[in-house]
C-alpha positions, 0 to 999 in steps of 0.5 A: 136420770134417777132409776126407780126400783120397785118390788116388781122390778127388784128380782130382775135387778138383783139378778142383773147386778149379780151376773156371775151368780145368776149365770151359775144358777142358770147353768145348773138348771140348764144341765138338769133340764138337758139331762131330764129332757134328753134322757127321757126322750132317748128312752121314749124313742128307744121304746118306740123303736122296740115296739116297732121292731116287734110289730115288723118282724112278724115271723116266729122262725126264719130258715136261711141257707147254711152259714147265713144265720148270723148275716140274717140276724144282723140284717134284722137287728141293725140293718147290715145289708147282705146277699145270700140264698138257696133254691126254692125247691128247698124252700118248698120242702121246708114249708111241709114240716110239721107245725108250719101254719103259714110260710112265705119266701123272701129274697135279699140283695145288697145293693151297691152304694146308691146315689139315693143313700150314703151307704148300701141298701137292702133290697127285699123281694117278697111274694105278695100272694103268700106274704104275711110280714111286709104286706100288712105293713105296706097296705097301711100306707099303700093300697095299690099293687107293687107291679114288676119293676116298681119299688116301695122305699123305706123312710130312710131312702132319699127319693128324687124329685121325679119319684125315682131312685137309681140302683145298679145304674138303672132308674126305678120308679118309686110308687110309695115311701113308707113311714119311719119304723126306727128299724133296718127296714127304713134303709130297705127297698121292697120289690115283688119277686118277679122283679128280682131277675131284672135287678140281677141283670142290672147288677151284671151291667155295672159290677159283678152279678149278685147271683148266677143267672140260673138262680135269679128266678129261683133263689130264696134267701129266707123262708119266714114261718108262722108256727101253728098253735101249740108248737114252739119255733125250736120244735118246728126247726127240729122237725125241718132238720128231719125232713132230709139229712142235708137240711141239718146244715140250714140256718135258723133264726128266731126273731123272738130271740132277737127281740128279747136280746134287743129288749135286754140291751134296751133295759140296760141302757135305759137303766143306766140313763135313769141312774145318770139322770137321778145322780145329776139331779141330786147333785144339782138340787144340792148345788141349788140349795147351797147357792140359794142359802148362801145368797139369802144369807148374804142379803140379810141387810137387804131383806131387813131394810125392806122389812123396816120399809114395810115389806111383809114376809110374803113380799120377800118370799115373792121377790125370791120366788120371782128370781127363782122363776126367772132363773128356772125358766131361762135355764129350763128352756135353754136346756131343752133347746140345747138337748134338742140340737143334739137329739133331733138332727142326729136321731139316725146317727144315734140309732146307728151308734146304739145299734138298737131300734130307734124311732123318734117320738111324735110331736105331742109326746115331744111337746109334753116332754118339753113341758114336763122338763121345764115344769120340773126345773121350775118346781125344783128351783123354786122349792130350793129358794123357798127352803132357803127363805124359810131360814130368814123368815123366822127372825124379826127384822131388827135381829136380822139387820143386826146379824147382817152388820 
């Protein structure tokens, strides 16, 4: 059976009959697509996480017990669970310092490795009557009241099918689960302060008591402060130390400083990623140009024969363009799929390894990034093929045929 090849089927036949060259081109384009899509999505997700972190910290100053500042910073920055506390008497006194506009108290308890999670959870007890950090965020997704014994779970907490989680050997009802923030709050659970004694008693039944019985109703891990207009958090911290000589040993955490540090790390990482992607793309474009120039030079006889048979220069450009389109689409789509296999399933792991806020972009942003990545690979690949074709387009057919002999 004689095969009949037309100009329309010629590009696919050319690629099929040169499998090594075709595969090499697809791999180069695929690497470009992986770098662009993966690098861009990484930067977008880190940016989303940074914005989410800024929104969720909410306070200008945190006052914590002696020798607990580093532990509190770790809790905010990378979600390392911790248990530390002082008494509410000291917390109430701190709130009287000059420059304090709003204050609220929180209690932090690090759970045992729970059945709901691969690692420990951070249990955060807050006061709904004074809270200005957690409550606005909770109310955007849960309009009810968190009652005694109830829990609100972060996005990273696995809630059982019956709407409960197990902590300290007890089952606790979950009234709501929050959307992902890309921060340590995703691996936290929230309870009102009235539930703290029950949680402490539960810990005593299955392990060591997380705090002495006399402190379970009056423990405070942190006083979160929003400073008044015209005041600086460092100035307010200094005024707190002047309230009582013993307060000089208190720890002070400045969430804005944590945000600035995270921004600096984020900027460095994004900068290095951009440089890597740019270098890879320059190298890839050079390789594409070399391959297409070499391919066109090898096919002088083929193109000359087509010209003699009546093919115009536009037809020849169309053949090359369709070959480049097939290669670029195959490589671009494969690259996006390959990058997706690493970025999406392992987003939580990526965030933990980078130790930076990491929040997955929404579907529209991802679809847009896929389209941009594939379009860029198509434009670059077809541009390289057309530059190579310009060299062949100048001589007349018989001269080209002679050069190819």
